[in-house]
C-alpha positions in Angstrom: 79.6 129.9 81.7 77.9 126.6 80.8 77.7 123.8 83.3 78.8 120.5 81.9 78.3 116.8 82.9 79.9 114.2 80.7 79.7 116.5 77.6 76.1 117.6 78.2 75.4 121.2 78.7 72.8 122.0 81.4 72.3 125.7 80.6 74.4 128.7 79.9 72.9 130.7 82.9 72.3 128.9 86.2 69.8 130.2 88.8 70.7 129.6 92.4 67.8 127.3 92.9 69.2 125.1 90.1 72.4 124.5 92.2 73.0 122.0 94.9 75.7 123.3 97.2 77.7 121.1 99.6 77.5 122.5 103.1 81.1 121.7 103.9 84.4 123.2 102.5 87.2 121.1 101.0 90.6 122.3 102.1 93.2 122.1 99.4 96.8 122.1 100.7 98.8 125.1 99.7 101.6 122.9 98.5 99.4 120.9 96.1 100.9 121.7 92.7 98.1 120.4 90.5 94.9 120.8 92.5 91.5 119.3 91.9 88.8 122.0 91.5 85.8 119.8 92.0 84.0 121.5 89.1 81.4 120.1 86.7 80.0 117.7 89.3 76.3 116.8 89.5 73.9 115.5 92.1 70.4 114.1 91.9 67.6 116.1 93.6 64.1 114.9 94.4 61.4 117.3 93.2 57.7 117.2 92.7 58.5 116.4 89.1 60.7 113.4 90.1 64.4 113.0 90.3 66.4 115.6 88.4 70.1 116.1 88.0 71.5 119.4 89.0 75.0 121.0 89.1 76.7 120.3 92.4 78.9 123.0 93.8 81.8 121.9 96.1 83.2 124.9 98.0 87.0 124.9 98.3 89.7 127.0 99.9 93.5 126.8 100.1 95.0 126.0 103.5 98.0 124.2 105.0 97.4 120.6 106.0 99.6 118.6 108.3 99.2 115.6 106.1 97.7 114.9 102.6 96.5 117.2 99.9 92.7 117.4 100.6 90.6 117.4 103.7 87.4 119.0 105.0 87.2 122.1 107.1 86.8 121.0 110.7 88.1 117.5 110.0 91.7 118.2 109.0 93.1 116.0 111.8 90.6 113.2 111.1 90.5 112.6 107.3 92.8 113.4 104.4 93.5 112.3 100.9 97.0 112.4 99.3 96.8 112.8 95.4 99.4 111.2 93.2 99.8 111.4 89.4 101.5 108.4 87.8 104.8 110.2 87.5 104.6 111.5 91.0 103.9 108.0 92.3 107.0 106.6 90.6 109.2 109.6 91.8 107.9 109.4 95.3 108.7 105.7 95.6 112.2 106.3 94.3 114.1 109.4 95.4 111.3 110.7 97.7 110.6 107.4 99.5 111.7 108.4 103.0 109.7 111.6 102.9 106.7 109.7 101.5 106.9 107.0 104.2 106.9 109.8 106.8 103.8 111.2 105.1 102.1 107.8 105.2 102.9 107.4 109.0 101.2 110.8 109.6 98.2 109.8 107.5 98.0 106.5 109.4 97.3 108.5 112.6 94.0 109.8 111.2 90.7 108.1 111.5 90.7 107.6 107.7 93.2 108.5 105.0 93.7 107.6 101.4 96.2 107.8 98.6 94.4 108.4 95.3 96.4 107.8 92.2 95.5 109.2 88.8 96.5 106.0 87.0 95.1 102.5 86.9 97.2 99.4 87.8 97.4 98.5 84.1 99.2 101.8 83.4 101.4 101.5 86.5 102.4 98.0 85.5 103.5 99.2 82.0 106.0 101.5 83.6 107.3 104.9 82.6 110.0 105.5 80.0 113.4 106.7 81.4 112.6 105.5 85.0 114.8 103.1 86.8 112.1 101.9 89.3 110.4 98.8 87.9 106.6 98.4 87.9 107.0 95.3 90.1 108.9 97.4 92.6 106.1 99.9 92.7 103.5 97.2 93.1 105.5 95.6 95.9 105.9 98.9 97.7 102.2 99.7 97.6 101.3 96.2 98.9 103.9 96.7 101.7 102.5 100.2 102.5 99.0 98.9 102.7 100.0 96.3 105.2 102.2 98.7 107.3 99.8 101.7 107.3 96.4 100.0 107.6 94.4 103.2 107.9 95.7 104.5 104.6 93.6 103.1 101.7 94.9 103.1 98.1 92.7 103.9 95.1 94.0 103.5 91.6 91.8 105.5 89.3 91.4 105.3 85.6 91.9 109.1 85.0 92.4 112.4 86.7 88.7 113.1 86.6 88.0 109.7 88.2 90.6 110.5 90.9 89.0 113.9 91.5 85.5 112.3 91.9 86.9 109.6 94.2 88.7 112.1 96.4 85.5 114.0 96.9 83.4 110.9 97.6 85.9 109.7 100.2 85.8 113.1 102.0 82.0 113.4 101.7 81.3 109.9 102.9 83.5 110.4 105.9 81.9 113.7 106.9 78.4 112.5 106.3 78.7 109.3 108.3 81.1 106.8 106.7 83.1 106.1 109.9 81.5 108.6 112.2 79.5 107.2 115.1 
């Protein structure tokens, strides 16, 4: 199978020495209905010929997380990311609000947590058809949540792909020294 990066094909057959494999494993919660797969990622590798871009493999496995949708094996109680699509965000802040506030409270107990949304603020502020919850209400709720749950950081991403990359970078940075002493 070809390995892609932004539409460029690296090669149809990949040798193991061509791959860069992350040494940790991302845990994907078993309840996550539309999981990220962390495929088609790349990394830069220093070689005798200079800096080269190589396919970057992120090992994943399904597991049950106490909070959030993504964490790293061995760090499940320290870092987590909750993924939200645009529609899920709106639904969560409406009918599912109490459950979501409980989720945010659990996430807030971790060293670092994030809510990564697959929609930029411009899309959120346009609203969704057939939804009673106004964009202003969503905006106000997110501002309120950020002030109440100070360890839970919000990332509004421009696309699902951007949200996937952001989720991985949050987890990787935490494990590799972001907040670790």
